[in-house]
C-alpha positions, 0 to 999 in steps of 0.5 A, a space after each residue: 667511971 661515972 665520977 671520971 666522967 663527971 669531973 671530965 664534964 664539969 671542967 670542960 671549958 665549953 661547959 664552963 662558958 655556956 650558961 644554963 638555961 634560966 628557969 624563969 624570965 623574971 629578975 631574982 631579986 632585981 640583980 638580973 634585968 628583964 629583957 624587953 623588946 626594944 624596937 616599938 616602946 624606944 622608939 615613941 620614948 625617943 620621939 616624945 623626947 625630940 618633941 619635948 626638946 624642941 617644944 623647950 627649945 622654942 619656949 626658950 626662945 621666946 622668953 629670949 626674944 620677950 627680953 631681948 636678949 634674941 637678935 632677929 633679922 627683920 623685912 625693913 618694910 615690916 618696921 614702922 618709925 617711932 612715934 615721936 619723932 627725934 630727928 629733923 632730917 637724915 644727913 644725906 652725905 652721913 647716910 651714904 656713909 652709913 651705906 658702904 661701912 653696912 654693905 662692907 662689913 655688914 650691919 655691927 649693931 642691931 636696932 631695937 624694935 618693939 611688936 606694933 601696938 596696933 598692927 599685929 605682924 608689924 614693928 616699930 622703931 625704939 631706935 636704930 632710924 639711920 641703920 634701918 633706912 641704910 638697909 633699905 637702900 641695900 635691899 637686906 633683913 636689918 638685924 633687929 632685938 624685938 622686945 616688948 616695951 611699953 611707951 615710957 619704956 620705948 621714948 626713954 630708950 629712943 632717948 637715951 640710945 641718941 644721947 649715948 652716940 651723940 647723934 642728935 644736936 642740940 635743938 634736935 635734943 630740944 624738939 625731941 623734949 618739947 614732942 614728948 611734953 606735947 604726948 603727955 609724958 611727964 618731966 620725969 620720962 623727959 629727963 630719963 631720956 634725954 639724960 638732962 636735969 630739970 633746969 637744963 630740961 627747962 632751958 630747952 623748952 625755953 628754945 623751942 617757945 622762943 624759937 618758932 617751929 617753923 624758923 628751927 625747920 628752916 635752920 634745920 639740925 645746926 649740928 655745931 650750935 649748942 644752947 648758948 647761941 639758940 637761947 640768944 637767937 631766942 632772945 633777939 627774936 623778941 625784937 624782930 619780926 621771925 617771919 621776915 627771916 623766915 623768908 630770907 632763909 627760904 630766899 634761893 640764895 639761902 638753900 645752898 647753905 648748910 644748916 650750920 650756915 642758916 643759922 648765923 645767917 638767921 642770927 645775924 638778921 635777928 641781930 639788926 637793930 630796926 632803923 631808929 625813927 626820926 626824933 620829932 622836930 623840937 616844938 615850934 620848929 618845922 620839919 626840915 627848915 631852919 625856921 621856927 614858928 612861935 604862935 599866940 592866940 592873937 599872933 604867929 612869928 617866924 624867927 631864921 636862923 641866919 646862920 643854918 641859912 643865910 638870906 633865906 629871911 630875905 629870900 622869904 620876905 620877897 614873896 610875901 606878896 605872892 604867897 599872901 595873893 595866892 593864899 586869898 585866892 584859895 580861900 575865896 574858892 
């Protein structure tokens, strides 16, 4: 009977499903995980994990910003222009078109800035001055890439972007080269910034030395005028006073001309040949009178050209007495 009961108990479903209470709460040979209270320790671990993740994200963001891989939005008032000007002027018509384009479609291409080398919390533009001016008009933040740049890197980025986008005229590029040279940048850096070789750079600098900067400024960017015409103007100015052309371009009737038209006006003025001086009268010829005068140590002779002025000799002869009397009177006085 006892054996029967034992078998019944052993085969009972409830007995098979109910686990035997463990003798000890330690795992056996590592196969049974130790039961732990997850509340306090797990919460701290999770919090530390979140903090670590945020720090890693912040460090990654800083690394990407340093490499210029992140586009951020910056208040335009915190951004200063490049330390080297590359434009004579921003065309107001083109600027208005850019404003409307950004208003309608947003700023598609970010500008490039660097942290300002002298002022903490401010930035300095490498390229994108027109886009910056446009968003200032709209009163919105500017989309920008922030990158640590040396002066050399900034001017190379500035020049290459302008060359790629063909935003600068020939004379603006020439002035940019001159300003870089005046600031002590090497020819290699200037050539890299403008994407030109040594010969092309030399011609740019020749233009800025032949044509006074004041005259270039008065003419303006002249976007349709290339190297050959600027060199021609420089050569013509060698025999003309530039101040006269500058005064002409500053007159009221020239202010409404476009920049290209002002260039053509300056070239026309420089191309005018000065009036040839009157040739001196041949030796012995009295200027404006058809009479030759021959003089020796003891005598003087007038020879009248009767073909050029018939009867003039008789006219003078009839007045000789009066002329002589006048001569004596003046000599006696």
